N, C-alpha and C positions, 0 to 999 in steps of 0.2 A: 665704356667713350665717351669724350664729350661732344658736339651736335659738329665742331669746327673740324675738328679732329675728325668722324665724320668722312666733309666735305671735302680736308683734302687727301683722305685714301683713295675716296671715290675718283677725284681727280685726274689722282697719278693713273687710275687706274684704265680712264678710260683716254685717255689723249693718249697719238699717239708716237714714238718715237720716232725723230730724226735723225740721222748720220750726219750730212750736211746743214746747217740749218742754213747757209747765203742758199745754197741750190734746193734742197728739199720743202725747206718752211711752207713757202707759200704754198705750192705742191699738196703737202701735208699737213700741214697744218687743219686747226679744224676750228669752224668759227661759234660761236656764242648759241647758238640757234640749235645746233647739234649739241656743244656740251648740253645744255639745257634740260634738252630731251632721250640724252644718252641716261641726266644723271634722274629725274623722271621715272625708268626704270631701277633705278638703284637704291633712291632716297627721300623720300616723304617728311616736309613738304620739300619742294625745290626751293633753293634758297634762292636772293634776286640777284637781280643782270650787276649787279652792285659789290653782293658780295665774294660772289661766284669770282669777279675780274681781283679783288683785291686780295683773297686768297691767295691766285696765282700771282702775283706781283709779288708777293712772300715768297714762292719756292723758288728756295734756290736752280731747278731742277729742269725748271719748266725754263720753258720760253716764246716769245712772241714774232708773229710778221704782220708787219704794217699798220695804220697809224686807228684811231681809240675805236670807233665803233664794229671795226672792219677789219678789227685783227683778229688773226689768225694763232692758233694754240698749241703748240708740242709738247712731249718731251723730248732734251736732249739728253746723253752721257758724259756730254762734254760738256762741261761750264769756269770756264775759269773759275768760278770764284766759290766754287766750294770748299769746305771745311769746314770742318770742326768746333763750334765757336764757344762750346764750353768743355774744355777738354780736363781731365781731370790720369789719379793718374792710374786706374780700370783703364781705361781707356787709350791710355799711354801707354799703357803695356800691353795689350791686343792688337794697338796698332804695330807695335813694334816684332811683337810677333810673326805674324799675319804678315808680315812686310814678307821676313821671313822664309814662305813659300807660293807666296804670290804669283810672283814671274811666270809660275809649271801653273799653275790655275786661277788666276783671273785674265782676262783678254784684253787683249795690249791696248785701244779702247780708254776701258776703267783704271788701268795703272798710269794714264798719263793723267787722269783725272786728279788720283788718288796722289802721287807724287811730293804732292804740300802735305800734303796732313801727316803721309810716312816721318816726311820728316820733320812735319813739327812736334807730332810723337816723341820722337829720339831727341828735340831740341829742348821737351818740358822736363824729359825729365833729367837729362843734363845737368840745367839750367836749376834743380830741386832734388839733385840727390844727394844734396847735403843733410837734408831735411829726415830723422827718425820713418817716417811712414811714406818718404819715397827712396828711399837707398836701395830695400832689398829689391824694388819695381827696377829699379834702375840696373845693377848688373844679377837681373834673372837670364839675360838671352844670353850671359855668361858660365850659364846653368846647364845648358838645353842644347841637346848637339842631335841634327839630323842624319843620317850616314845611310849613306845611296845606293852604294855597293856594297857586298863583299869580300870585292877581290878589290886588289892594289892599283887596278887599273886608270888614266889621264878617260876621266868622261868626255864625251863626244860635245861639244859646245853648237846650237841651235842658233844663226844667225840670227839679230830682233826684227831683219825686216822679216825674215819665215815667218818666225811665232805670229809676228803683228800680222800679216794676211791670215796663216793659219788660223786663229781665233778671235779676225773680225773675219770671216769665211763662218765661221762655226756659228760665231755670236749674233750674228744679225742674217744669217741661214740664203748662202749664195754661195754658189761655186767655184771652183778655186781651180785655175789654171799654172801648171805644173810638169819640174821635168826631177826626173830621178836619178839616181847617181850608184848602177847594179852594187852587191855588191861583189869586192873582186876591182870597182872597175875605179879609176882616177879621177871619169869627165865625167859629165849627163850624155843617158841615151838622147835619140835625135826623136823619141817621140815624146810628144809632147798629149797631157794626161787634161783633161775637161773632166773631174768629177766632182764631188757631192759629199766635201770629210764631213764623217758623223761624229768623229771622239776624238780628244787624246789620251795620252798615255802615259804616264810616266813611270818606267819600272827599268825599280836600281838605278835613278840616275840617267836615263837615256827615251828621248821622249819619241811618243809614236803618232803619228798622225793614222785614224782608220778613216778609210772613205768606201765609194762604189759609183757604181755610175746602174741607168737602168738598163742598157743592154742586156750585164747580164745580173737578177735576178736575183738577189738573195746570197753571189756573192761578193764578201767584203774584202779588200784589201789593205795591207796593214803596211806604215811608210816609216822609215827609224825620218824623223824631221832633221836633222843633222844633212841628209843628203840629198833634200831639195833644194833644187834652184829655181828661179826665175819667177817664182810663184805670185801671185796676180790674185786678189780676187772681184771676179767680176760679177757683174751690171745681174745677173739672169739668175732665176731664183734657186735653191736649194730644189731636187729634189726627193722629198720625202723618200721615208724608211719606216715605215710603221712599225715591220718585226722587229725590225733590231734593240738590243736593251743591251748595255754597256755592259754590265753585270753577268748576264747569261753569255755574254761574247767569252768578258774576262775569264770570266770562273768556272764557269758548264764546260762550256764550247776550250776552254784553257788554250784560245788562242796566242796569248803571252808566253805558253809555255814553249813553244816550236817543237814541229816537226810532231804532236803527238797522236799515239796509239789507241789503240781498244783497249778497254781496260781486262785489268790480268790481274789473278791473284800473288801476292809477292810477299815468300818466307826470307828472315834472314835469323842468321845466327849473329847476334850481336855480341863480343866480350867486354866481357869487366875486370881487366888485372888487379893483380893486389899493387898497392903503392904500396913505399918505404915503411910505412906508419902503420901494413897490414890494412887500410880499409879498404874495400872494393872500390875504381875508380867509377864515378857515374859518368854513362853514355848518355851525348847531347840527344842520340834518336830516345828516351825515354821523356826529353823534356819539348817535343818537337813533331807534331802526330801527319803522320805520310797522308794520313786517310781518316773518317765520321769514327767507322768501323777496325780500325785497330786494332789490334789487341795483341798486350805478351805476358809470353809466359815464364815465370822465371824459371832460371838452370842454376845450377851450382857454380859456372862461370863466367854468371852474365846474364843473356834472354831471349828467346826466341821471337820476334816482331814479326806477324801479323796483320800484311792490310790490302785492300781491293786498290788498284793504282792506276792510273795515265801513263805508258812512259812515253815519257815526252828526255826533249831537250834537259832540261830543269831537272828530271830524278838521277838519267843520267851524272850531271852534276856534283847530284844531293850524295849517289851509293861513293861515286868514287874518290868525293872527298873525305867520305869514309871506310876507303876499301883496305887499310891495313886491322880495320877494328869490325870486317862485318864477311861474312862469309855468306852468298845468296844460294839461298837453300832451291827456291822454285821462283815463277817456273822457268822448264830446260832449254829457254831456248837464251835469259838473260843468264845464266847460270854460262851455259858455254859462250854469249858474248864477255863477262869478264875473264874466260880463260884460255881466252884466246889473248883478250888486253896484255893477259900476266906473262902470258909465254913472249909477245912480242918486250915487255916490259925486262923480260927475264937476257934477250938477244942483246939490246940494249948496254944492261947495265951491268948482265953479268959476265 
C-alpha cells in the first residue's frame, strides 16, 4: 500500500460522520491540529498540513466548515458528487445486481447517494450492449430472479418513509418513536412506542424490525414494518444491547419461526409411490434437512425420517404442505394434532 493510500485510509478512519452538514459541521468537525494528533498514532512520519489538506480536498466523501486554516473537517455519506469515475462492465454489472437487493439491505440515506450510480451503471450497459464483451452482462439481470416467498400471496409494502426512518435510526444508532397496528386491527394503537431498533430482517419478502427498551432488559420485540406508522428518528442515542446477536436471535432462538416450542424428536414415515414408468417418486424431504442430526432409514415404499426439531409455525407449514405423503409416527402429541386436523378436514369435505 502506497503512502498516499495509507493517508487516505487513516483520514477516513478518524474523521467523524456528520448527518446534516449545515447543522452539524461546525459542532462535530475536526480541526487540523486534532487530525494531525490522531494521525500520529496511526502512521509515521505524520504528513505536513499541506499534504493532509490537499488529500482531504480530493476525497468526495469529505466535507469542511469554515475558512482556510480554521476549517473543520468531517465525513458525510450524503455527497452529491459521489460517482464511479471509471465505470467498466464488471462494475456496472455489479451495481445493477446490487440494486436488485439494495432496497431492503441498505439505509435509505445511502440509497439516495447511490441512486445516480445505479442509474449510470444501467445506462452504461444499455449504451454498450452491442459490443460482444458487454452484451452478456447487459442481459444478466434477465437470467436471475429472487422469489421472496413460497406462497402466491401479495407481499405487504413498507412505505418508503417508514423504511427511511427505521434504517436511519439503525445506521446512526438513535432511538425511534412509532405506532404499531396490532394483528387483526385496521388502525394503529394509541400507544406511542419509544424504543431502540436492533435490526431489520427480511423473511420471505416480509420486512421485520427487532427492537427493545431498557425497561425490560433482554426482552426483544418483533414488529412487522408494514404495520408501523408515525415513525420518527429521535435525537436521543440508542440504548445499546451488548448481548444481542442477530444470528443467534434468528437461528438459535428461532424468533422468526414464531411460537417455537421445546426441542423434540420427530419421526416421520415418508411415502414415495411408483410413477407411471415404474420408478420411485423422490420426495423433497430427501433434499431439505429438518436438522443437522437428521437420519433417513430406507424402506420398501419410501423411508423413515428422524430429526430433532423445535415445533413452530414454520414446521407446521412444512408438514402440512406434505400432509398427503407423510405420516407422523412420533411424538404422540404431534401425531394427535394431525389426527384431529384430519377429522376436521373429513367433516368439511366428506
